[in-house]
C-alpha positions, 0 to 999 in steps of 0.5 A: 519420497512422498510422490512415489507413495499412494494417498493412502500411504500418505495419510497413514504416515502423516496421521491425517485424513480427507477430514483434515486435522482436529484443533488440537492436532494443529496446535501439537504440530504447530508446536514440534514442527513451527510456523510456515514462515520463510525466515529472511536474512537476521536484521542487524543487532540493536549493537550493530545498529547503534555503531553504525550511527557513527558512519553519518557525515555529521558524526564524523564532522562533530567528532572532529569538532569535539577533538579541536575542543579537546585540543583548544583546552574546551574540556566540557565542550568535547564531552557535551559534543560527545554525550550529544553524539551518543545520545543522537545514537541511542535515538537513531538506534531506537527508531530503527528498531521501531521502524522494524517492528512497524514493517514485521507488523505490516508484513502481518497484516498482508500475510496471505490467507489460505483455504484449509480442511479442519474438522472436515470444515473449510475455513481460511486461516493465515499461511503462517498457521498452515502445518504438516498433514493439512488438507489444503483447497486451492483454486485458480489464482491461488498461491500455493503455501507449503509444499504438498502431496496432491489428492484431489485434482479437477483440470489443476495447473500449476506455475512452478517458474519460481523454482524450475524457471519453466513458464508453461504451467504444469498439468497435476494428477494425484498418481504416483510416481514409481522412479526418481524424478526431479522436481519438474516432473513431480506432477503429483506434488505442488509447491510452495511459492507456485501459482494455480493458474487453472482447475482446482484441487487439494493436497496434503501439506508435507513440508512447510517453512524453511524445510520446503523447497523454496525455503531451502532456496531462501536460506541461500538468497537472504540478500534483500536490501531496502530500497530509498524512496525517490524522495529520499534519494533526492534528498541524499543528493541535495544534502551532498550538494549542500554539504559541499557548498557548506564546506566551502563556505567553511573554509571561506569563513576559516581564512577570513578568520585567520586572515583577521588573526584568529588563532588556528584552533580557534578558527577551525572551531568557528569553521566546524561550528558552522558545518555543524550548524547548516548540515540539515542531517535529519533530513532523511531520517525525518522523511523515513519517520514521517512515510512510516508513521503515515503508512501506520495511519493509513492501516487504519483507514483500510489501506496497507502500504507495502513500500513507502515510495508509494506514499509518495506516488500517491500524491500524485496520481492524476488517473484511478482505473478501478473495476467495478464489482466489490471496489465501487460497489457492495459486493454483496450480490443478492438474486433479485429475479429469474426469468424462465419459461419467457417470464419474471419469476420472483425468487420468493416464488421458486418451487423445488418441487416444479421440475424447470425450478428444480433443475435450476436450483441444482445448476445453481448449487453444483455450478458453484465453488463458494462455501458458507460456514457459520458466519464464514463465507468463502468464495466469490460474492456471486456464487454465495448469493447463489447459495443463499438463493437456494437457502431461502427455499431450502433452509439447510441445502441439505436436499441439494448438497445431496442430489448435486454430487460433483464428478468433474468440473471445467473451471471458469475463465475469462475467454470462455466466460463459462463453467461446467460440472458433472454430476451423475449423468448431467452437465451443468453449466453458468456464465456470460448470456452472450456466450452460453445462448451460442451453445444452446440447440434446445431451450427448457419450457415447462418441463419440456425441451423445445428447439431454441428459435430465433424468436427465443433468442430474441426474447432472452436477448431483449430480457437480459438487455433491459435486466443490464441497463438496470444495473443488474448482473445476469447469469444464464444457466444450461444443461444436458444429458452426458452418456459418459465420464470424462468432460472436456470443452467440446461437451460445453455445446448442444445445451439445453437453456434453462433460465437467466437469474439476475443480481444486484450488486448496490453501488456503495454509499460512499462511492459517489462521494468519493468519485465527486472528491476524485474529479475536484481533485482533478483525478479521472476516475475510470470504470474497467470491467468485465461486465455487459457494456450497458451494465457498467454504463447504468452503474457508471452514471449511479456513481457518477464517473460517466457523465454526458458526453463521455464515451464507453468502449468495449473489448472488442472494440480496442482490439480494432483500435490503433494506439494513435486513435485510443490515444486521441479518445482516451480523455473521453473514455470513462467506462471499459466494459467486456475487457481482456486483462490485456487491454487493461495494460494497453490503457495504463501505458497510453495514459502513462505516455500521456504523463499521467500517474495511474492508480490501477485496481484489481483482484484476480491472477490475470490483473497482476499484470496491469498492477506491475504496469500502473504507477500505483497497483491496488489489490483488493484485500478481501476478495483479491488473489494472493497473486494480485496482492503481491504484484500490488502497491497497495492492499485495500483491506475493505475493497473500497474505492473510497478508501483509494481516494483517502489514501491519495489524499493522505499522500498529498498531505504526506508530501506537504508535511515533509516539504514543510519540514524541510522548509523549517530545517533549511530556513533555521540552518540559513539563518545560522550561516548567516550570522556565523558569515557576518560575524566572520565579515565584520571581524566579531567575536562568533555568534555560537560555539560548536556546543551551541550548534550541536544543541540547535540540531539536536532540539530544535532541528529534529523534534519540530520537524518531526512534529511538523511532518505529523500534521493532519493536512487540510481538508481543502487538499483534494481541491489542488491539481495533482502533483507533477512527479518531476517537479523538485521539491526545492522549487524556486518559490520554495528557496525565495521562501527559505531565504526570506525566512532565514534572512529574517530569523538571522536579522533579529538573532544578530540584533540580539547578538549585538545587544549582548555585545554591549557587555561582553562576547560571551553574553552576546554569544548566549543572547544569540544562541537563545534568540535563534534556539527560541526563534525556531521553536516559534518557527516550527508553528509558521512551518506547519502550513502555508496557511496563518494559524488563525486558519489552522488552530495553534492547538490542532497539532498537539505534537508541535506543542510537545516540541516547543514545550520540550525545547523551551524547557530544556532551552531555560534549563541551560540558561538558568542552572549554573551548572550547565553554564560551562558546559554549554559555554553560557553566561547568566542572563539579567531579566532585561537579556531574557526579555530582549531574547523573548522578543527578538525570537517572537518578531519573525514568527509575527512577521511571518504570520502578518504576511500570510494572513495579508495573502 
C-alpha cells in the first residue's frame, strides 16, 4: 500500500523523481496505463438507436396507415410509407450519433487543466494526459486528478466528501502510516475528484482513470440520463395535447365519412392521413438540433455551454453580476508605481543594491506562486506581474530564486487577505493594505526600522486611497526576523512595513461597448469585487457600469443591512466592493426574489455556491478553478465580459428561431387539417392520401424548420427587453398568427383542389398536394423573421435556400417522373395546371409579405 511507504520507496517503485517524468516516459506509460478518464455508461449502439426511432407516436400511426393501405389493396402506398419510415429512422440515427459526437467534443473543451512537473519544469496539461508516476502541483481551488501519495504539503487541506461523505476538510501530510487504515484515514494520500480547500502541495500519481477510488465507484454508477430542456418539456406536453386534439378531430372525420357512405378502410385511411399530416412530430427533434448547433457556434465565440437548457435561459437574463479582474479588465497586470520611504518610485528606478529595494524584491519573489516557463505563464496575474517586475531588474531572476528559498507558507485566503512565507530567518508577508498595516509595529525607512506612528499610517492611507481612486490595485508588503522554524498565523503580527506596490489592470476595450449593449437590452450590469471600494468605483465609472446617482455597497454594510432594506435599494446598487462569497449568494437571491434571471461570474472555489444559486453560472476558463467550472453552466474561454453579452444575444436569437420554426410547422399543419376537415364536411374526395402527407412531413416539415432555426438573428435583438421565462411560447399573438397564416394556405390549397376537381378526384388531390407542398416551401421564407424579406434579405440564410431547392426538386420528381405516379398516387399534370399550382402556392407568401411590409 502506497500510504505505508516512504517517499523514497515510492519513487523507486514507480521509477520517477521530484523532477518528474520525461516526454518518452510519459508516452510509454500512457500506452501502458491508458488515459486518465472515467468511462461513462456506454452509449447505445447505432442499431439500438435505429430501433428506438420506431418508438415514436407518429411512427406507430404511420405503421397503422401502412397496414391499412396494404389491406385496402394500395401496396405501392404501403411500400412508400415503410420506406419513408426507414429513411426517417436512418436520419434520426445519424442525428443522434452526431449529437453524441458534439457532446464529446464539448467535454474535451472543458477538460480540467492540471499543473504537472515534467523534466523539472512545471507545465499545464489536460487531466486526461496524467499518468502513473507524474508529479502534480496543487493549491487551494484545484480538483485532484488521479489518486496519489503526498510528497510535499504546506498547510494542505483537502475536502474528500465526494468519497467519504465527510464535509470537514482533511489535513494532509507526508508521513508514512505503519498500519492498515480506511480510506478516510489515509492522511498522506489524495484522491481523484477531491477538492483542495487550503494550502499547497505536490503528489505523485499512483492510480488513474477507472483504477482510481472514484473510478471504482463510477464503474457501478453509470446510470446518468440526459435531461430535457424546459422548452423541450413544454413542447412535449404541447405535442401530447395537440395529438389528443388531432385524434379527436380524426375520429370526427372518420364518422363523418362513414355517415356519408364511405367504406370503412377508405374512411380509416383519410382519418389516419389527417393524423399523419397534423401531428408536428419534428418539434422536439428540431429544438434539440437548433440548440446543439447553437452550442457549437458559441464555442467558436469563446463560450462553452455545458447544458442545452442554458441557451434558453441566456435569452431571459436581466441581471449580470460580474467580477472585475479579467472579466471587465484585461487581466494583464503590470507594476506601475512603488511607494516606499514616503516617496513614489518609478519601477525603472528600482535598484537591488539598495537595501530597502532588495528587501522588497525578495518579498515579491518569495510571496509568489506563479511560474513563467517560456511562453507558458502559470498563476495569478498579480503574481505574474510581480515576477515580470523582478525580471526587469534581474533578467533571469537567478539571484532572487537562489536567495529566497521557501521553507514554509501560510497561503492567502479571502478572510485574512494575506499570504506569508518563511525563508531562512525571515518571514515575508504581502496582502491588502488595510489588513497588513494593522499587523505592523515598525516601518522600513532608508535601511532602518522606525516605529510605525500615526503620521506614517496617515501618509500611507492617503497614498493608498489616491492610488485606488485611479483604479489601480494596491499590494502592501512587510517582513520580520524569525527565531523559529514552524510558522503559524500568530507570526503574521509585529511586522515591519516595507512598501506599497501599485498594479494596473486596464479595462478591456470591448467592455464599455458590452456594458452599453447590456443597458440597451434591459440588462442591469453589476460589478461585484473584493477590491477596495474606491478602486471598484473608478473602474466601474470608466466602463459605464456606475452612473451618477448609483450606489456602491461594501461587504461590511451588507453585513448589517436587512434583506428588506437591501431589496429596497437593490435596483440602485451597481457596484459591490470588498465582498465575501456569502454576500454574492445573498445578492443573487434578492434579485431572484424580484423575478430577475441572474447571470453570475466567478473563478474561485468560494464562488461555486453563488454560481450554483444563479440562473446562469459563468466560470472563467483561463484563471478559473476547476471547482468554479464544475459549478457553472457556461465557461468563458477568454474570460471576457463581452462574451457573456454575445451569448445572451445568441440565446435570444435561438429562442426566436425556435419560435419561428414552431410557427412554420403549426401553421402548415393547421392548413392541412382545415383542408381535410373541409373536404369531409362537404362530402368531397380526400385532398391528400396518406403517402402525400408523409412526403409533406418528410420534405416540407423538417428541412425548412431546421433551416429557420439556423437564422443568424437580427442585430437589433439586444434592443429588446429580456423575455419572461414564464411566458408561453404559444401566446395569444402567436396562436392568432398560426391561425391566420394556416387559413390563407388552406384557402389557396382548396382553390387549387377545386380547379383539379373539374377533371377528376385524382387530379384534385394531386394539385392540392403539390400546392400545399410548394406553399409551405415558400412559407419557410416568411417564418424566418417577423420582418419582411426586403429587410432581412432572401439570401441571408443559405440554409432556407437549400431547403427550398431540395424540396422543390423532389416534389417535381414525384410530379413529373411517371414511375413515381403510382407510388405517390399522382395524376399527370398539364402546363396550365402547373401554372395554377405555382400561382396558388405563391399567393399566401405575397399576402403575408405585404402585411409585414405594411406593419
